[in-house]
C-alpha positions as CSV (number, residue, x, y, z in Angstrom):
1,M,99.7,130.5,137.7
2,T,100.7,132.7,134.8
3,D,98.9,132.7,131.4
4,S,101.9,131.1,129.7
5,S,102.1,128.2,132.2
6,Q,98.3,127.7,132.0
7,L,98.6,127.5,128.2
8,S,101.5,125.1,128.4
9,R,99.4,122.8,130.7
10,L,96.5,123.0,128.3
11,E,98.7,122.2,125.3
12,R,100.1,119.1,127.2
13,A,96.6,118.0,128.0
14,A,95.7,118.2,124.3
15,D,98.9,116.3,123.4
16,I,97.9,113.5,125.8
17,L,94.4,113.3,124.2
18,E,95.9,113.0,120.7
19,I,98.3,110.2,121.9
20,R,95.4,108.3,123.4
21,D,93.4,108.8,120.2
22,A,96.1,107.2,118.2
23,L,96.1,104.2,120.6
24,Q,92.4,103.9,120.3
25,R,92.5,104.1,116.5
26,Y,94.8,101.1,116.6
27,C,92.5,99.1,118.8
28,F,89.4,100.0,116.8
29,G,91.2,99.1,113.6
30,I,92.3,95.7,114.8
31,D,88.9,94.8,116.2
32,Q,87.0,96.0,113.2
33,Q,89.6,94.8,110.7
34,N,90.0,98.2,109.3
35,L,93.5,98.3,108.0
36,E,93.7,102.0,107.2
37,L,92.4,103.0,110.6
38,A,95.0,100.7,112.4
39,K,97.8,102.0,110.2
40,S,96.9,105.6,111.0
41,A,98.3,105.1,114.6
42,F,101.8,104.7,113.2
43,H,104.4,106.7,111.4
44,E,105.5,105.0,108.2
45,D,108.9,104.2,109.6
46,S,107.7,103.0,113.0
47,I,109.5,99.9,114.2
48,E,108.1,97.2,116.5
49,E,108.9,94.1,118.6
50,H,105.8,92.1,119.0
51,G,106.4,88.6,120.2
52,P,108.2,86.7,117.4
53,F,108.0,89.7,115.0
54,K,110.6,92.4,114.8
55,G,110.3,94.9,112.0
56,K,108.1,97.8,110.7
57,S,104.8,98.3,112.4
58,I,103.0,99.0,109.2
59,D,104.1,95.6,107.8
60,L,102.9,93.8,110.9
61,V,99.5,95.4,110.9
62,T,99.1,94.7,107.1
63,F,100.0,91.1,107.7
64,R,97.9,90.6,110.8
65,I,94.5,92.0,110.0
66,P,93.6,89.5,107.3
67,K,94.5,86.7,109.7
68,L,92.0,88.1,112.2
69,A,89.1,87.6,109.8
70,G,88.8,84.0,111.1
71,Y,87.7,85.3,114.6
72,D,84.1,85.8,115.3
73,V,84.8,87.8,118.5
74,L,87.5,90.4,118.7
75,V,87.2,92.9,121.6
76,R,90.2,95.0,122.8
77,H,90.0,97.5,125.6
78,L,92.5,100.2,126.6
79,T,92.6,100.8,130.3
80,N,95.4,102.7,132.1
81,V,97.5,104.9,129.9
82,S,100.6,106.9,131.1
83,V,102.4,109.5,129.1
84,E,105.9,110.8,129.8
85,F,107.1,113.7,127.6
86,I,110.7,113.6,126.5
87,D,110.7,117.0,124.8
88,H,108.2,119.1,122.9
89,D,107.7,116.6,120.1
90,S,108.4,113.2,121.6
91,A,106.9,111.1,124.4
92,L,106.9,107.7,125.9
93,S,103.6,105.9,126.6
94,E,102.7,102.8,128.5
95,A,99.1,101.5,127.9
96,Y,97.4,98.5,129.5
97,W,95.1,96.5,127.3
98,L,92.6,93.6,127.7
99,A,91.5,91.5,124.8
100,V,88.9,88.8,124.2
101,M,89.3,86.6,121.1
102,R,87.3,83.7,119.9
103,Q,87.6,81.6,116.7
104,V,84.8,79.7,115.1
105,G,84.5,76.3,116.8
106,Q,87.6,77.1,119.0
107,E,88.2,78.1,122.6
108,E,87.9,81.7,123.9
109,W,91.1,83.5,124.7
110,I,91.4,86.3,127.3
111,Q,94.6,88.2,127.2
112,S,96.1,91.2,129.1
113,G,99.2,93.1,128.3
114,R,100.8,96.5,127.6
115,Y,101.9,98.6,124.7
116,M,105.1,100.5,125.4
117,D,105.5,103.1,122.7
118,R,107.6,106.0,121.6
119,F,105.4,108.7,120.2
120,E,106.7,111.5,117.9
121,R,104.9,114.6,116.6
122,R,105.6,115.1,113.0
123,N,103.9,117.7,110.9
124,G,101.7,118.5,113.8
125,E,100.4,114.9,114.3
126,W,101.3,112.5,117.1
127,R,101.8,108.9,116.0
128,I,103.8,105.9,117.2
129,A,107.4,105.7,116.1
130,A,108.5,102.6,118.0
131,R,106.5,99.9,119.9
132,L,107.4,97.1,122.3
133,A,104.4,94.8,123.0
134,A,104.2,92.8,126.3
135,M,101.9,90.0,127.4
136,D,101.2,90.0,131.2
137,W,98.4,87.4,131.6
138,W,96.3,85.1,129.5
139,R,93.8,82.2,129.8
140,A,91.9,80.0,127.4
141,E,88.5,78.5,128.1
142,P,86.0,76.3,126.3
143,R,83.7,78.2,124.0
144,N,80.6,79.4,125.7
145,S,77.7,77.2,124.6
146,I,74.9,79.3,126.1
147,P,72.8,80.8,123.3
148,F,72.2,84.6,123.1
149,L,69.0,86.1,124.4
150,Q,66.1,84.9,122.3
151,G,64.6,87.8,120.3
152,A,67.7,90.0,120.8
153,E,69.8,88.4,118.1
154,P,69.7,91.4,115.7
155,I,72.1,93.3,117.9
156,L,74.8,90.7,117.0
157,K,74.7,92.0,113.4
158,W,76.9,95.0,114.3
159,G,79.8,93.0,115.8
160,H,83.1,94.0,114.3
161,R,81.5,97.1,112.7
162,G,81.7,100.7,113.8
163,L,81.4,104.3,112.6
164,H,83.7,103.7,109.7
165,H,81.1,101.4,108.1
166,P,79.3,103.5,105.5
167,A,75.8,102.2,106.3
168,I,76.1,102.8,110.0
169,R,77.6,106.2,109.5
170,S,74.8,107.2,107.1
171,A,72.1,105.9,109.4
172,L,73.3,108.0,112.3
173,L,74.1,111.1,110.4
174,E,70.7,111.0,108.6
175,K,68.8,109.5,111.6
176,N,67.5,107.0,109.1
177,W,67.5,103.4,110.2
178,D,66.5,102.2,106.7
179,R,70.2,102.7,105.8
180,L,71.0,99.7,108.1
181,A,69.0,97.4,105.7
182,E,71.9,97.8,103.3
183,V,74.0,95.5,105.6
184,K,72.9,92.0,104.7
185,D,75.4,89.7,106.4
186,S,76.7,89.1,109.9
187,G,79.7,91.3,110.9
188,H,81.4,88.7,112.9
189,I,83.4,86.6,110.5
190,A,84.2,86.3,106.8
191,A,82.6,83.0,105.6
192,D,85.5,82.3,103.1
193,V,88.3,82.7,105.7
194,K,89.8,79.6,107.3
195,P,90.2,80.1,111.0
196,V,93.9,80.2,112.2
197,T,94.6,79.0,115.7
198,P,96.8,81.1,118.0
199,Q,99.7,78.7,117.6
200,E,99.4,78.7,113.8
201,L,99.4,82.5,113.9
202,V,102.7,82.4,115.9
203,T,104.2,80.1,113.2
204,E,103.0,82.4,110.4
205,F,104.4,85.4,112.3
206,K,107.8,83.7,112.3
207,Q,107.6,82.8,108.7
208,F,106.6,86.4,107.9
209,Q,109.5,87.7,110.0
210,N,112.0,85.5,108.1
211,R,110.7,86.0,104.6
């Protein structure tokens, strides 16, 4: 293998890592309701078909994240990811995802689907330029009524929070757990947000689409 072909393989490997990183930013942003993080996965003019929604990806994310504040569990995992390069600065990606969602007082939803994306590298950065979302499987179950482990409840405080939370970031960078005392409330749900059922969310998607 020549030096140039080895370099080309390394460059493609780095491109794949950057594409996966964009997908992961979207998932972290949705689960932690971090709008700027979720938006950072897309180019400004990215278009999307996502169930009843057809339009700009940025508009969908901006509309969707406040609605998710009514969920006390949001967990989204990326699993298999394939990347097919079209040319030097564009690629197609297919990524499987698995999500668990639970609203306060409602059933638990488990969903599995795929994101089929066109990625483009602009100004040296890979982001999504077009997305088609697919749902492959889902189920709904009554909410789990089993209480969490007695004495271990403090770990629940960090639900929906991650490294982009300033107190968590400072605590880890400074190795100072006193920083965590700055977080007073539970991270799972905003108390002033009315939960929206999945069916209500579909209806609101359609209204948003037709506005």
